[in-house]
N, C-alpha and C positions, 0 to 999 in steps of 0.2 A: 503493500499500501504506499502511495507517495504521499507527501507532505508537503506544503510550500513552506521555505523557508522564509522566516520573519524579513521583509522589507523596513517597515516601519513602526517598530516597537514603542509602547507608551507606558508608562509607569506612572499608576493612580494612587495619591496619598490622601485619603481624608484625615481632615486635622480639625483639632480644636483644642485652643490653649498649647501649640507646639510650636510656638515662635522660636523657643531655644532649641530644639532640636531641629526643624525643617531648616532653619538658615545655615545648618551645617549637614545636614542629610540632602538636599538637592544638588550640590557642589558633588558629592562623594559619588550619588546615583549616575549624575552626568559622566563622570570619571570613568566609569567602568564599561562604557562604549561609545563612541562618538556618533551612534544611530541611534541612541536612546533621546527619549523627551519626557518631560514631566508633567502630569497634571494633579495639581493640589484643589481638592474641593474642602473648602472651609466654611463651618459652619458660623459665620460671625464670631469668632473668638474674642474674647475681651482682652487678651494679651496681646492684640494686632498681628496676629498668624499671617494674615494677608497682606500687611505692609511688610512684612519679612520676604514673602514671596515675591512681591512686586519689587525690592531691592534685586532679588537674585534675578527676576526676568532683565533687569538692566543690562546685567554683568552676561547672562546667557539667551542673548535675544533670539528667539525663533524657537526655543528649547524648553521655555518654561511657560506654562499656563495656568490661568488660574478659573476656577467658579467660586463665586463669593454668594452663599445660599444666606438665605434671614431666618437665622436660630438655627436650634439643632434639630435636624430631622431625620437622624437615625443614620447609622453605618451601612446598614444595607442599601438605602435609597442613596448614600451619597456613591457608592459603587456603580448603581445602576445609571446616575446623572452622569458620572466619569463615564463609563462605557459609551452610553448615547452620544456623548461629547466626541468622544474617541473615535466610533464609528464613522459617526457624518464628516469626520474630519480627515478619513483616509488612513487611519492606523488599522495594522492587521494583525498584531498582537498586543493584548492589553494585560498587563500586570498588575496585580493587588499587592499593594504594600503598607505596611505600618508608617506611622509618621514618627515613631519614638526611639527608633534604631533596633526594636527587638528584630526586625527582618534585616542582615547584614547586606548591604548592596554588594559585597562580594560574590555572593549567589548569583546575581543578574547572569554575568556570563555564562553558568551554567543551565540556567533556566532559558537562555536564548539557545544556546546549542542544542538543549533536549527538543525545543519548539520546531525543529525541523524534521523530527521524526513522529511526532504525533499532533492529539490534537488539543489538551490540555496539559499543564505542569502542576503538580504540585510540591512545592516544598515542606518536606515531611521532618516530622520531629519523632515519628514513632517507627519506623525504618533502623536496620543497623548502621552506625555511626550518626545518628540524629539525636536529640536531646534538647534540654532546657538548662539555662544556668540561673542562679539568683531565685530561683522560685522556692517558696514553702512547700513543704510535704501535702498539706492539704490543696494548694491549688495543682500540682502535679497529680494525685489523685484524680481530681475533678475533671482535667482536661485529658488524661488518660482513658478514664471511664466514659467521657463523653462521645470520643470518637469510636471506643469499643462497642457502646451502646447503639450508636447510630449503625456500625458495621452489620450489626447482628439483628437489628429490627429491619432496616433495610436491605440486607442481603447484597450488599455492594461492597469488594475487597479493594477498599482505601482505606490505606492504615491511619491518616491522619487527615479525619472528617473536618475536624473543627478549626485547623490553622488556615490562616489567612494571606500567605504568601503563596499565590497560585496565580497561573497565564493561562490566558485564553484566546486561542485561534479567533478570529474573526467570525469563521464560519460559525463556531459552536455557541457565540454570543448571539448571533444572529436567528438561530434555528431555535434557542430556548425560550426566545419571547420574552424579553426581559422585563416588561410591562405586567405581566401575569405573576411574577414573583410575588411570594404572600411572606415570607419572612423579612425583618427590618434588622433585627440583632445581630448575633455571633453564630443565631442558626441560619443566616444567609447563606453562609460557607457550606454548610451541609446540603441546604437546598439546591444551591447551585452545582455543585457536584453530582450530586443524586441525579438532576434531570439530565445533566449531560451524560451520565452514563446510560440513562434510559433510552437516551436520543441513539445509542449506539455509537457515541464516541469514545474514541480512546485516550488513556492518560498513560504520564509515567512519575513516579515519585522519584525524588533525590532527596539524600539526606541534607538538614539545615541543622544548626543550634541555634533556638531561640533565646534570647537574651532580655532580661528584663529592661525596660525602658532606663533610657539614660537620665532623663528629667521629668519631671511633671508627675502626675498621680496617674495610676490605672484606672481605666475605665469599666473593668471587669467588675459585675457584681453578682449577688445571687442570685437576683432576678433575672439576670439576662441568661444564665446557665439553666434557670429552671424554664426559660420560654425556648430552649434548644430542644430541652429533654421532649418535653410535649409536642413541639413542632414535628420531631421526627414519627411520632405515630401520625399525627396529620396526612404528614407524605405518604406514610405507608399505606393508611385506607381510602386517601381520596388521589390517588396518583392518577387516577382515570381522568379526573377534573382537571388536576394540575397540567398533565402532558397533553397537549392538545393533538401534537402528532408522536406516535410510536414509531414510525417507520424510521427506518436506517437515514441518517444524511446523505444527500448528493457528494460525491467524492470529486467532481469537475473542478478542473480550477478557472477560476473567474479571474479576467482580465480586468483591472480596475484604473480608472485615470484618477491620479490624486490632483488635488485642488492645489493651486498655483500660491495660494497665501490662504496658510491656517492662521486663524486670528484667535488672540487670548479671549478667552470667555469672562466674564463678570467686570 
């Protein structure tokens, strides 16, 4: 089976109060590959994260973009908005990445390499050589249980269901029908992977070390974890409604005309 090599990859970074992190993260991301672009989706951060992004945009003209949203609208919605923007502007491989350095930019070249061979790529904490740093025992257990629980209930062999460092081909995102995604918290990652799998897309996982954020406060909470648990059963029992098209996707290669001017949003 043949796959298109990414020609125009985009890293999407949702933010809320990540000014200190994002001002250093953007240059690090762009330094990993000359073809990478960054889109930050900011939820009106009180610390003026958007201002830091705009400063980076001056330095890296044509490679850094910003969507400024009014208020906290949720992680899943941030990625959906970023996906829509990226697809509308001709990007063919879209990468989800945390804005707090939990996902190290040094893994991006490996993700782009694997994107040449498969439909979506998962940076996995739960395969050999993967793992987490600076987590308490409770959080490690909760995270591992969430992925195991999802794997057992949904019957899909993905080791890291809940992880947020993932890359998606344009074809996958168009086929999923992003506007019908029902999750908005961390269960968004579970739903996205489950839908892609059920639509017949192939994936690859590679090991990453997930490090706790370098600055700021974690947004993980017990309510977010509980949402993920009950959402899994919703996906299992209502998958006929969730998935509009069960047929395997077309593997034909489409020739795209890239826009001459990709404009910053926001």
